N, C-alpha and C positions, 0 to 999 in steps of 0.2 A: 401427145399433142392435143390441145383443145382448140377448136375452131368456132368462131363467132361469125354469123352471117346476118347482116341487117337488111331489112326491106321496108318499103312503105313510104319512102321519101318521094318528093315531087314538087310541082309548082301549085301553089294555092293562093287565092286572093286573101287580102287582109280580112280578118274576122272568120276565116274558114277553119277547117279542122283536118288533121291528118293523124293516122295511127301508125307508129313505127313498131316493127317487130324485130327481135333479135333471138335467133335460135343458136344454142350451143350444142356442139357435137364433138365426138372424138373419144379419147381415152379418159372420160370423166369419172372420178370417184364421187366427188361432191362439190357443190358450189356454195361458197359462203355468202357472197353478195354479188349483186349485179347492178349496173349503173348505166346511165346515159350521160355522155359529155357532148359538147359541141364546140366547133371552132368556126367563128365568122371570119369574113374577109379582113385581113390585117389584124386579127385579134388572137389572143392566146386561147388555147383550149380551156374550157371551163366545165365544171360539174353542173349538170342540169338537174338530175334526180338520181337517187340511189335507194336500193331496197335490200333488206336482209331480214333475218328472223327477228331482229330487234325493232324493225319498223322501217319507215321511209322518210327521206328528207329531200327538200327541194331548194333550188336557188330562189332567192327572193324575187327575181325577175319573172319566174314562171308559176309561183304559188297561186293557187286558185284557178289556173288555166290548164296546167299539165297534170296528168296523173300517171304514175308508174305502177305497174302491176306485174305479177310474176306467176307463171305456171310451173310449179316445182316438178311435176311429173314429166313435163315436156322440156325442161331446162330452157325455158323461153321467158323473155322479159318483153314487156310492151311499154310504149309511151304514147298515151292518148294526149294529143295536143289540140286544144280548143282556143278560140279567140286569138288566132295567130296574128302576129304583128310583123311588119317588115324587119324589125330588129331581131326576129327569131331566125332569120335567114342564116344558114350555117350548114356545115357538114356535121352530121350527128353520128357519134361513135358509140358503140356498145362496149362495155367493159365488164369483165367477170374476174372475181377472185376465187380461184378454183384449185382443187386437189386433183392431180392426175392419179390414176391407179398406179400403185407402187411408189408414189412419192410421199415423203414425210412432211413436206411443207407446201403451202399453197403458192401459186404464182398468179400474176396478173396477165390477163389476155385481152386483146383488142380486136374488134372487127375492122373491116376495111372502110367503113363509113358510108353514109347515104345522104345525098344532098336534099336539103329542104330549102325551097325558095318561096318567100312570101312577097308577092308583088301583084299589083293590079295591071 
């Protein structure tokens, strides 16, 4: 099994910054890609940013404000969020496409989510 644990969420004023961290642990052989999704109140879950050996991509709504980065040695992915807006309020979920040791195909794993609230 692979476990993802997010941290770093909280309450921040508009224009502020937060850094989310997601650490993967468990029976990991390798991780292909890691990503951040979010689900706002009454909304569907959406992709925020993703990163793999091929590069990174972002939702249009966060381009220029959010940066995804990854520490391959630590199996950890980060999301630096700057210039936060009230519409960024959501539960942010970490996602990983990973191989477990002994498995022939990758599976998708999710963290439990961390709340980000942008409000004055």
